[in-house]
C-alpha positions, 0 to 999 in steps of 0.5 A: 808415748811410743807412737811406733808401738801405739797400733800394736797396743790398741790392737792388743787392747781391742783383742782383750776387749773382744775376748772378754766380751765373747767370754761373757756372751757365751755363758749369758746365752747358755744361762738364758737358754737354761731358764727357757728350758726350765720355763718349758718344763715348769709350765708344760701342761699334763698331756700336752703334745707337740712335734719334735720339730716345733720344739726344736724350732722354739729352742733354736729361735730362743737361743738366737734371741739369747745370743742377740741380747748377750752380744748387744751387752758384749758390744756395749761393754767394749767401751770398758772391757779393753781398758779395765782391770780383770777384777773390775771387768769380772764384777761388771760381768757378774752384774750383767749376768745377774740382771739378765738371769733375773729378768728371765726368771721374772719373765717366767713368773710373769708368763705364769700369771698373765699367760704372756711374756713381759708386756706393757702391763709390767709398768703397773709396778710403778703406776699402781699402788707399788706397795700393794703390788710388792705385797702381792708378789711376796705373798704369791710368788717364790721370791726367795727361791727365785733370787737364790736360783738367780744367784746360782745361775749367775755364779755358774755363768761367772765360773764359765766366764773365768774358764773362757778367759783363762783359755783365750786371753790374748795375753797368753795366746796372741801376744807372740803372734804376727800382727796380721794374725791378731788383726784378722782375729780381731776382725773375725771376733768383732764381725761375729759379735755384730752378727750375733747382735743382729741374730742372722747372717742373711735376713733382716735382724731378729725382730718382734715378728720372729717370735712366731715360729710355730702355730702354738702360741704357748710354744711361741711365748717360750721364745723371748727371754726376759731382756727382749720381752722387756725391750718390746714392752718398753717400745710399746709403751713409748709408742702409746705415750706419743700422740703426736703421730696420728698415723702411728697405729694405722701404719702398724696395721698396714694403712697409710691413711685413715681414708684407706682404713675407712674404705675397707670398712665401708665408711664415708671417707671423703675427708678426715672430718667425714671419717670422724663423724662416721665413727660416732654416727648412729640412729637417733633414739625414738622420741618419747623413749623413757631412759632406763637406769643403767648399772654396770659392773666390771668384776675383777678377774671374772673369768668365763671358764668356771661357769662352764663347770657350774653344778650343784657339786661345783658351785661357783655362781651362788645366787647368780645362777638362778638369774641367768635364765632371765638374762642375755648371757653372751658366753663367747666373749673376750676382754679388751685387755689383760689388765684392769686399768687397760680394760677400764680405759678400753671400755670407757674410751674405746682406746687401744692406746693405754695407759692413756689418761695417766697424764694431761690427757686424763685431766681434760674431757674426752668427747666420746667418753662413755660417762660424759655421753651418758651424763650429757643425756641427762643422767646422774653418774657414779663410779663406785669401787671397793678399791682406792680411787687414788690408784692410777689417779682415777679419782681425778681422771674419772671426775674429768671424764663425766662422773659426778661422784667417785666413791672408793674404799675410803668413802665406804670406810667412812660410811661403814666404820667396821670395814677393814682396809686391806691390800687393795681396799675393802671387801666387795660387800660394802660396794653392794650395801652402798649401792642399794642405799643409793638406789633407795634414795635416788631421785625419780626425776633423773635416771642413774648410771653407775659404773662399779669396779670390784676388787676382792677377787684378786691375789692374794684371794683373801676373804672376810673371816665370816665368809663360809667357803663352799665345798666343791668336787674338784674332779669337775674342774676340767681346766689345766691346773688344780693348785691350792691357788685355784681353790682359793681363787674359786672361793673369791670368785664365788664370793664376788659372783654370789654378791652380784647375784644377790644384788640382781635378785634384789633389783628384780624383786624391787620397785626399780625392776621395770626401768633398770638395766644391769650389766656385768662383765670381767676386766680380764681372765683370772690368772690361775685358771690354766696355761691354755697351751692346747689349741682347742682351749686357746679361745678361753684365754681371754674369755669373760662373761657378759650378761645383761638383765632387764625386763622384756629383753630380746636376746637375739641370736648372737649369744654364742657368737664371738663378741668382746668388750668393744660391743658392750656399750654399743648394745647397752646405750640404745637399750637404755634409750641413750644417744650421743657421740659415743664411738661405734667401737663394736656392734649391737649384740641384740641385733641380727648379725650380717656380713657388713664389716661393722657387724661381723661376729668377731672379737678384738683384743686391743693388744693386736689380736682378733678371733672369729668363729674358727680361730684366733690370730695376731693382726697382720700375721697369718702364720699365727692363726690357731684353730680354736673355737667354742663350737663343737665342730668347726668347718673351713678352719683357716686364716681369713684374710678379709677378717684380718684386713677388716679388724686391722682397719677397725683397730687402726681407726680406733687408734687414729681417732685417739691420736688425731683428737687428743694430740696437743 
């Protein structure tokens, strides 16, 4: 080996690698930006307007994130690019380009489905019934066209990559230059690559908070590419799976101790034990109170928006419509999460950490689990679903958390041999048939708690062959979309809602009416009902119904005020005559609201967003506040720092309670 020539050889190899890296970074960033432009055009709502400055900010910020992820790929490939052959490096470049483009196209479709960039729900692909998920994706999304577009963009990126290599290869441009000039070029190229990976010259590196660049959440959601969105989703998942750091959630909310958060909420905070006791403290149920049966329905994709347009010519409720005059209908109500399983965990365990119960945690009783508290109060507890209970290991988890029986699609198939097992399970009608049978045979000595999870109102929106579809005047739909998927979805929505209405009517006219409560909500908003880009409609994005039926209900004054999933069992359990160590996750919606932190009319979305009567925002981010309200007129529409502080404290303590109670 010629030691004299070694520095020059290494320098030349470094230059070759940096040129190859930059020749990859540029086409990668351009391809990702093209996908973003396509995403904006594809989802731009009719009539939606924004300023040129906001649109420019989104495109520029998006390009910065594109350069960031592309530069990181280029930097990592410096391990290979200086030494590999042109052919090998070209193949690597093609592979990276295809992966980046495909992830951004997946992000595009993910936004269309979930109304958000890729988040932690994406891991449901492997945690759910993977075959069923893939079948749904194949049925509902243009898989072939998406792959073809990914190939076309990859080939275009590869062509630009080759052109840049031809123009700037060190073998022809720099070989004859002075050593000092080559060294300067290497340092400049390397420094530029590092700066592109950081995303800025002066400030801190581009991070999650830099995704917010306008007051429009729709525009902000266009900023992340698929790569960065997946990275942040993975970060969230890692944090949710590590319960060994009790203060992790509190610190994210700006608190360095549970005592500090408890003080904000006016809770006793002398010690951690005192705080945990305060979280489950409540007034005792009066002696002699007769416990009522409690039948709770978590309806798949049961959005609140279709109810706004209900009319004889636009029937989406069926037999449920006449029951609403005798019910407490909370019509300004948000879900806790954007997916079925996260919402199920949030409702049953008051946890913002999800998935919580997929591992060892789910096999041990959680002390404040809703079914466990109810069973300990003397109830028989049943979980009934038209889906398969092997999904997310529910059959094992729910049995450990307080349900005496778990009835699923396979059980229903045994009871009703004519039932057809589809992608997600059996038709919801079999759930209601079975529940009516169990109610008729129940023991009068022991009250009954039933938690029902439906599944039919789910993509691909299939329905039984004998279902009679209801004609509707689609001109009455005032949402942002009128696709064929919307029509199919409205049919499956009507099917499930009509079944619920028929069941409610049967109970109301039967012998159990006087001692039975029925409650129903949706697990999340439906996917095909709009983008909610306009600020005035943004509050609808998370909305689901919450309805309670029972004799002699006094619905109070809160039916039009903001509320959410966290408030349901704080309302239902006292109404049913049940006490016990369930968490004060929310407020009792049948009581008069006041200014106390624990009884304020606000919602909490467990991914870190909140909403009050004026608008909605990301916790701890005043720049994300958007004026949006169900009220016809809103006064004093601005970010409320006190509301934000209190909701951060609520969120932080719920997170802390899970971590400090369940850590190994």
